[in-house]
N, C-alpha and C positions, 0 to 999 in steps of 0.2 A: 504493500500499500504506499502510496506517495504521501509525503509529509508536506502538505500545503501550507499549514500555518507557519512552521518555521521558515519555509522559503519566502513567504509573503512578508513576514516581519523583517527579515534581512533585506529583502529587495526594497521594501518601502523606506527603510533606514538609510540604505546606500543611495537611493534616489534623492534623498535630502542631504546628502553628504555628511551624515552623522556618524560619530563612533558609537560603540556600545555604551561607553561611559556618558557621552552627551545625551543620548536618548534616555538612559536610566535617570539621569539628573533632571531631565525635563518632566518625567513621569513619577518621580519620587520613588524609583526602585534602585535596586543594585545592579551593577554592571554584570554581576555573576548571574542574576536572574535573566537578563537579556541574553546573555551567552547561552544559558540553559535552554531558553525558549527557542533561540535560533538553531541550536544543534539537535533539538527535539529530545533533549534528556528530560526536560520538564515541560508541562503545559502551564500557561498562565491561568490564574483563577479567572472566574467570570469578571470580577471587578477589574483586574488588570487587562484582560481581553477587551473590555469596553473602553478603558484608558487608552490602550493602543489604537483601537479603531478610531476614537475620537481624535487622538493626536494626528493620525494620518488622514483624517477627514474621509473616512471610508466606513463601511458597515462591518459588523461582526461576520455576517454571511460571507462577504468578500474574504475577510482575513482567514476563515476556516475552509474556504473553497466551496461553500454550499451554492448550488444552483437550483433554485426552485423548479419542480416538475414542469410547471407551465412555461418556463423559460428555456425549454429544450431547444434543439436546433430547428425543428419545425415551427414552433411558436415564435422563436427569435426571427426566423425568415419572414413570417407573416407580419410581425411587428415592424421590421425593417422596410418591407413593401408598403405598409401603411404609411409609415413615416416619409418615405420617398414620395408616394402619391400626394400626401398633405403638403409637403415642401413644393412640389411641382405646381399644384394648384395655387398656392400662395404666390409663387414667383409669376405664374401666368396672370393672375389677378393684379398684382402689382405692376406688371408690364403694361396691362391694359390701361390701368388707371393713370400711369405716369409716363406713357410712351412719348409724349411730347417733349420730355426732358432728354431723350436719348437720341 
């Protein structure tokens, strides 16, 4: 089984150019805890998982790699098609209204 949470913690930390010590200080944790989370030796408590998600401006679902069943590849494709259609319609309407500016 792939360890999504440790990989995500490390990836998000590195994207922000933070050391384990800096992240730990920001969150009021120890650097040994961050190291243990990233190596998969320990899992963060729910409270610490929430702190990590909030700090990185993401969801706990993302952190743990959870993808809701309704967001599977078929559902995602339908959502993407609906979004593209909506954007296309909006752009076409904009072009009709403001074509005299182009």
